[in-house]
N, C-alpha and C positions, 0 to 999 in steps of 0.2 A: 936352328935355335929360334929364329924369328918366326918361322912357320909354326913351331910348337907353341910359342907364346900366344899367337893369334888363335890357335885352336882352343887353348884354355879359356881365353876371353869369350869366344863364341859360345863355348859350353856353359860358362857362367851366366851369360846373358840369356841363353835359351832356358836355363833353369829358373831365372827370375821372371820371364815373360808370363807364365801362367798366373803367378801371384799378382802381378801388376794388372792383368786383364780382368781379374775377378772384381765384382762390385763390393766395396768395403761394407762390412756389417756395422751399421750405425748405432743400434741399440742392443746391448747384450745382456743387461740385467734382467732377471725374471719379471720384475715389475716395470721395467722400462720397455714397454711394448705398446703398439698403437691402440689395442683394445683397452688396456688399463687406462691410458691417458684419455681416450674417448669417454669412457665411463665417468672418470673424474670430471671431465669438462661438462658433461650433461648434468651431473649432480650440482656443479657450481652454477650452471645456467638456471637450474630450477630454484636455486637459492639467490638468484639475481646477482651473483658475483661474476660479472662479465670479464674482469681482468684475469681471474683464475681460469675461467673457461677459455679465454683467448690463448693463454699460455699453454694449457694442457692440449688444446686442439692443435696448436702449432707444433708441439712436441710429437703428437701422434702422426701428423703429416710428415715430420722430419724422419721419423722411424720408418714410415712406409708411405711414400707419396701416392700410392695407388690403393690406399685403404679407404674404401667407399664411405663407411659411416661417418668418418670425421668431416667429410665435406657436407653431409646433411646437417651435422652439428654446427659447422661454421655458417651455414645458411641461416639456421635458427638464431645463432648469436648475432648475425647481421641484422635480422629482423627485430631482435630485441633492442638493438642500439639505434636502428634507423628511426624509430619513433621519437627518439630524443633529438634528432637532427632538425633544427628549426629552418635551416636554409634549404630551399628547393634544389639547389645545385648539389649539395652534399647528399641529400636524400636520393637523388637520381643516380649518383655514382655508387652509393651504397646498395641501392636496389639492383643495379647492374651486377655488382659483385655477388649479391645473393643468388641471382639467377645463374651466374657462372659456377658457383659452388654447387648448386643443386644439379646442374648438368654433369659436373664431375662425379657427384654422388651416384648418378644414374649410369654414367660411363663405366665406372669401376665396380659396379654391382655384379659380382660373379656368383654370389650365393643367394638363396632365398632370404636369409637373414639380412643381407645387404639391401635387397629390394624392399624389405619391410621398413628399414630405417629411412629409405628414400621416400616411400609412400607416406610414412608418418610425417616426415618433414614437409611434404606437399600439403597435407591436411592442415598442419599447424601454421605454415606460412600463409595459407589462404586467409584464415581469420585474423592473423596478425597484421597483414599488409592490406587486405581487402582490395586487391587490384581487380580490374574488370574481369568478370567471369570466374571469380575466385571460388564460389560455392560449387559450381559445376565441376571445376578442377578438383576440389576437395572430395567430392562424391566419387569421381573416377578413381582417385587415389585410394579411397576407402574400399571400393570394389576390388581394386588390385591387391590390396593388403589382405583382404579376406580370402582370396583365392589361393594364396600361397600355402604350400605344404611345408610346415616347419615345426620344430620343437621350441616351446617358449624359452627353454634354457639357452638357446642360441641368440636370444635377443638382447643380451647384456642389459642395458638401462631399462628397456621396456618390459622385459621379463615375460610378459603374456601377450598373446594376440589380442586380448580384450582391450589393450591400449588403443587400438584403432577405433573401437566403439566409443571409448571415453572421449577421445579428442574429436571424433566426428560429432559427438553430443555437444561439445563446446562450440564447434563450428555452427551447428544448427541454432544454438543459443544466440550466437552473434548475429545470425541471420534472422532472428526472432521467429524461427519455426519451432515453437515450444513443444508441440506434440511430438515431432520427430526427435527433438532433443531428449525428451523424457523416454522415448522408446530406446534410444541408444544407451542411456544410462541404465535403464532397466535390463538391457541385454548383458551389461557387465555384471549386474547384481545376480542375474540368473545363471551365470556361467561358472563362477568359482568364488567360494566364500572367503578364502584367504588370499586372493590375488592382490597384487600390488595396487591395482586401481580400484579395488572394491570400496574402500573407505571414501575416496574422493568422489567416485560415482554415486555413492549413497548420498553424500552431502549435496551434490548437484541435482540428483533426482528429487530430493526433498525441496530444494530451492525452486526447481522448475515446477514441481507440482503445486507449491504454494503460489507461484505466480499465476498458474492456470486457474486455481481456485479463486484467487483474488479478482481475476478478470472475467470469471464465468458469468456473472450477472451485473457487471459494472463496466459499461462501455467506455473505453479510453481511446484517445486519438494517438497520433504518432509520438507526441511528446510523452504521453502517459506510458506507452509501450517501452520507450527508451528508459524512462525512469524506473519502470518495473524491474528491469534487469540489473539495476545498480546495487552495489553492496552497501551503499549509504545514500541517504537523502539529505540534500542541503536545504537551507532555509528558503532559497529561491525555488528549488524543486517542489517543496511542499506548498508554497504559494501558488505555483503553477497548477498543481494537482487540485487544490481547493478551489481556486478561482477560475482556472481554465477548463479542467476536466470535469469537476463536480458542479460547475456553474453556481457557486455559492453566492455570488453577487445577486443573481436573480432570485434565489431562494430567500435571501435576507430581505431584498426589496419587496418581495411579495407579502412579507409579514409586517410591513410598515404601511399603515393606512395613509400617512401623509406623504404622498408621492412628490410633492414640490420640495419638501425638506430633504428627501432622499436624493433628488436630482441636484440639490445644492451641495451635498456632501462631497468632500475631497480630502486627500491626504494633506496634513499640515505643511509638509515640505517634501522635497525630493532629495533623499540622501545622495551624497556625491558619488558613492561607490555603485550606484545602480543607473547612472545617467545613460549609459550605453548598453545596459544589460538586456539580453533577449527576453527576460521575464519581467521587465520593468513595469509594464502595465499591471500584471498580476500582483506584483509586490505592492504597488501603490493602492490597489483595491483592498488588499489585506490591511494596509495602514489606514485607509479611508474608513473601514468598518471597525478599526481599533481592536483587531483580534489579539487577545492577550497571548504573548509569546512571540509576536511579530514586531514588537516595538524596536525602533532603532536603539543602538547602544552607544554610549559616549566613549570616544577614543581619546585617551589621554595624550597620545603623541600628536595626532592630527588636530586635537582640540575641537572636535565637532562630532555630531551624531552620525553614525554610519549603520547600514543595515547588515553588513557582513553576509552577502548572498551565498558565498561558498561554504559557510560554516555548517558542519554536519549537525543534524537534529538528533538529540538523544531521545530515548523512550519517555523519560520524564517530561521533557519539553513538548513532545508530541501529545502526551496526555493533557498537558496544560492548554495547548492550542485547541485540541478537539473538545475539551470540556467547555472552553469559552464559546466555541462554535455551537455546541449543543445548547448552551444557555441562550445564545442569541437567536437560535432557531425556534426555541420554545416561546410561544406567544406571551406567556406570563413573565418572561425574562428571567426565569429561574432554571438552574441546572436540573436535569432529569431526576436526580436523587436528592439534590440539595443537601449534600453531606457536609457537615461542618464540625470542626474541632474534634478530630478523632482522639479517643483516649488510648487506643491501641491500633496498630497497623496490621492488616491481613497479610502483608508481605514482609519478609525478614529484612529486606534491604531498603525498605521505605519507613523511615522514622516518622512518628506522629508529628514531630516538629518540622518536618521537611516542607518547603514551600510547594511541593508537588503532591503531598499526601492526599489532600482533598480531591484534586483532579484525578489522581490515579484511582481512588476509590470510585469516583463517579463514572469514569469511562469503563472500568472493569465491571461495575455493577450493571451498567447498561449493555454489556456484551460487546462494546466497541473495540476494546483492547483486552488482552488477557495475560496473566502471569505464567510462569513455568510450573511444571509439576514439582519442582524442587522447593516451591514456596517463595521464590523470588520474582520480582517484577522486572529485574534487570534495568533499573532506572537510569543508569549511566551508559548503557549500551546504545550505539547508534542505531537508528531505524533504517532498515534496507527498503528498497523500492517495493518489493512484493508486500512487505508488512504494512507499508504506508497505504497502498491501494486497498489491501484487505480491510484495513481499519476504516477507510473512507466508504467502502462498500457496506460495512456493518453500520456505519453512521447513517447512511442513506436508508438502509433497511429499518433502522430504529425510528427514523423520522416518518417513514411511510406507515409504521404501525401506530404512531402517536399523532 
C-alpha cells in the first residue's frame, strides 16, 4: 500500500515538472508585446514625454528582455535626460548607462531591422551627447544602416530607411557641415514623396539652404556660425552679430568726422544682467550708439533697468533695429526711404498705427527684410539665426550700393 502511494506521488510530480520548467509567458495580450510598447515609447520620446517613454520601454523589456530595439530606445531616452543633469557625477552615471543600453541593443540585434535601430541610435546619440569622435562614429553607423537589406515596414517607428539620411543630416548640422547636411536632406526628398521623414527633411533642407545663402557673401566667425543654426536670436545674439560680426562700430565711427567725440562716447550705464555676459562688450557698444530697439527696459520687480540679453527678438523688433542702423549709417542721418505716417500698410498683420509700421516699410522697401507671399510680415514671429544673418548681408549690400 505504501509503495503504491509513493508511485502515485512520483507520477504526479513527474507530470508537474515540465510545466514548472517552462519559462512563464509574461505578456499575453495582442497589444501587450515589446514591439507595441517600443513604438509607443519612441512616439512619447518624440513628444518629449520622458515619463511615458520610460514606462513603455520598461514594459517592453519586461515582455522580452532580449528585444534589441528597446535598448536603443532606452539609450536615446537617457541622452534626452542627461542634458538636464547639472551635476557632473549624475551625468557620468547616466552616460555609462546609455553606453550599456547601446551595447545590449547591439548584442540582441538578430535581424537587419534590429541592426537598423541600433545604428540610428548611434547616429542620434552622437549629436545629442557630442562625446569625443562622435561625428566619425555617426558616419560609421550611417554607412552600416545604408548597407542593410530590409523592408521599411519592418522598421516600426522609423518606417523608412531614409530616416538614416534625415538624422545624419541633423548630425552634419550640429557639426556645422552645412553642405553635407543639405545633401542628406536632399537625399530624403529625392527618395520618396510620402515618406514619414519627407516633410521634416524638406523643412531642414530649406533651413540649411537659407543658412548657406545667408553666409555666401557675408563672412562670419565662430560666433556667427553658431548663431546661424539657432531657431531664434536673442537680443545679445543680435548685438554680437551687429557689433562683432558686421563691425558696425567701425562703420558708424567712419561716418563721424569728429573722432575725439566718438572716442569719448560710452554707454550711460552697465545693466546688472550683463555684468558677466559673454557678449557684454557688444551689448555696451549697441547701447553706446543708442541703437533703437536695444534700450534697457525697466523691471518692476527689480526696480532697475535691465537689458534682458536672453529675450528673443521678433521680426518687428528686428525691423526697428535695422531701420535705426540704416539711418545712422546714412550720412544725412535719414532713413533710406524716410517713410512716415502710413495711411495704409502693405502687410495685413502690420497696422498703420503700429510702432513698427514705419520701420517695416523702410527695411522691406530697401530689400533688407521681406514679407511672406501670403501678404503678412509675420511681425510677432521670432527671428531665426539664418534670417538674421541674411538681413545683415542685405544691409551690407545696400550700404555698398549707396
